[in-house]
C-alpha positions as CSV (number, residue, x, y, z in Angstrom):
1,M,0.0,0.0,0.0
2,S,1.5,3.4,-1.0
3,P,1.7,6.2,1.6
4,D,-1.1,8.1,-0.3
5,E,-3.3,5.0,-0.2
6,L,-2.6,4.5,3.5
7,Q,-3.4,8.1,4.3
8,A,-6.6,7.9,2.3
9,L,-7.7,4.8,4.2
10,I,-7.0,6.5,7.6
11,D,-8.9,9.6,6.4
12,D,-11.8,7.4,5.2
13,A,-11.8,5.6,8.6
14,T,-11.9,8.9,10.4
15,F,-14.7,10.1,8.3
16,D,-16.7,6.9,8.9
17,Y,-16.2,7.3,12.6
18,T,-17.5,10.9,12.5
19,V,-20.6,9.9,10.8
20,G,-21.4,7.1,13.2
21,E,-20.0,4.1,11.2
22,S,-17.7,2.9,14.0
23,A,-17.5,-0.7,12.8
24,A,-16.4,0.5,9.3
25,A,-13.9,2.8,10.8
26,L,-12.4,0.1,12.9
27,A,-12.3,-2.3,10.0
28,K,-10.5,0.2,7.8
29,L,-7.9,1.0,10.6
30,A,-7.4,-2.8,11.1
31,Q,-6.6,-3.0,7.4
32,A,-4.3,0.0,7.6
33,T,-2.3,-1.3,10.5
34,A,-2.0,-4.7,8.9
35,A,-0.8,-3.3,5.7
36,S,1.6,-0.8,7.3
37,P,2.4,-1.9,10.9
38,C,4.9,1.0,11.2
39,S,2.2,3.6,10.5
40,F,2.1,5.9,13.5
41,A,-1.0,7.7,12.1
42,A,-3.0,4.5,11.7
43,W,-2.2,3.3,15.2
44,H,-3.0,6.6,16.8
45,A,-6.3,6.9,15.0
46,L,-7.1,3.3,16.1
47,A,-6.3,4.3,19.7
48,E,-8.4,7.4,19.6
49,I,-11.5,5.8,18.1
50,N,-11.3,2.8,20.4
51,F,-10.9,5.2,23.4
52,S,-14.0,7.1,22.2
53,L,-15.9,3.9,22.0
54,R,-14.8,3.0,25.5
55,N,-12.8,0.0,24.2
56,L,-10.0,0.7,26.7
57,D,-8.0,-2.5,26.2
58,A,-7.9,-2.1,22.5
59,A,-7.2,1.7,22.8
60,L,-4.3,1.0,25.1
61,A,-2.9,-1.7,22.8
62,A,-3.1,0.6,19.8
63,G,-1.8,3.5,21.8
64,E,1.2,1.6,22.9
65,R,2.0,0.6,19.3
66,A,1.9,4.2,18.2
67,H,4.0,5.3,21.2
68,A,6.6,2.7,20.4
69,L,6.8,4.2,16.9
70,Q,7.0,7.9,18.1
71,P,7.5,8.1,21.8
72,A,8.2,11.8,21.7
73,D,4.9,12.7,20.1
74,L,2.9,15.1,22.2
75,F,-0.5,13.8,21.1
76,I,0.2,10.0,21.7
77,N,1.4,10.8,25.1
78,T,-1.8,12.8,25.7
79,T,-3.9,9.9,24.4
80,L,-2.1,7.4,26.6
81,S,-2.6,9.7,29.6
82,R,-6.3,9.8,29.0
83,I,-6.5,6.0,28.5
84,W,-4.6,5.4,31.8
85,M,-6.8,7.8,33.7
86,E,-9.9,6.1,32.4
87,R,-8.4,2.8,33.5
88,G,-7.9,4.1,36.9
89,D,-4.1,4.2,36.9
90,K,-3.4,7.8,38.0
91,A,0.4,7.3,38.3
92,R,0.7,6.1,34.7
93,A,-1.7,8.8,33.5
94,E,0.4,11.5,35.2
95,H,3.6,10.0,33.6
96,F,2.2,10.3,30.1
97,G,0.7,13.7,30.9
98,A,4.1,14.9,32.0
99,Q,5.6,13.6,28.8
100,A,3.0,15.5,26.8
101,K,3.8,18.7,28.7
102,I,7.5,18.2,28.1
103,Q,6.9,17.8,24.4
104,G,4.7,20.9,24.3
105,W,7.4,22.9,26.0
106,K,9.9,21.7,23.4
107,E,7.6,22.8,20.6
108,Q,7.3,26.2,22.3
109,L,11.0,26.5,22.6
110,K,11.4,25.8,18.9
111,D,9.1,28.7,18.2
112,P,8.7,30.9,21.3
113,A,6.3,33.3,19.5
114,G,3.8,30.5,19.1
115,H,3.7,30.7,15.3
116,A,2.5,27.6,13.4
117,A,5.4,25.7,11.8
118,G,5.5,25.8,8.0
119,P,5.2,28.4,5.3
120,A,3.2,31.5,6.0
């Protein structure tokens, strides 16, 4: 699967979820993660959708896969913090929350004026 095809599948899954087609979204993300097991975006989307559906075990498994691929990502650390909080493990939730804050601070230090990255 090409990177463009993978992104289109992730986008389709996200759209499916937003219009209430959760089963279709999960099926597409399962296809995406099987085709590209190193896709951070696919694993993160799978974690977020499972979390929203209250499938906490599946959310955690997908979140951990995404985190293994990009441990310094602010958003996956935030996702894992939320999952652990819902699971009742405050210490782990705080650990990932702190990691998210650190990543946020690093981003601010890169651009202290708070401008968006990329061309203007």
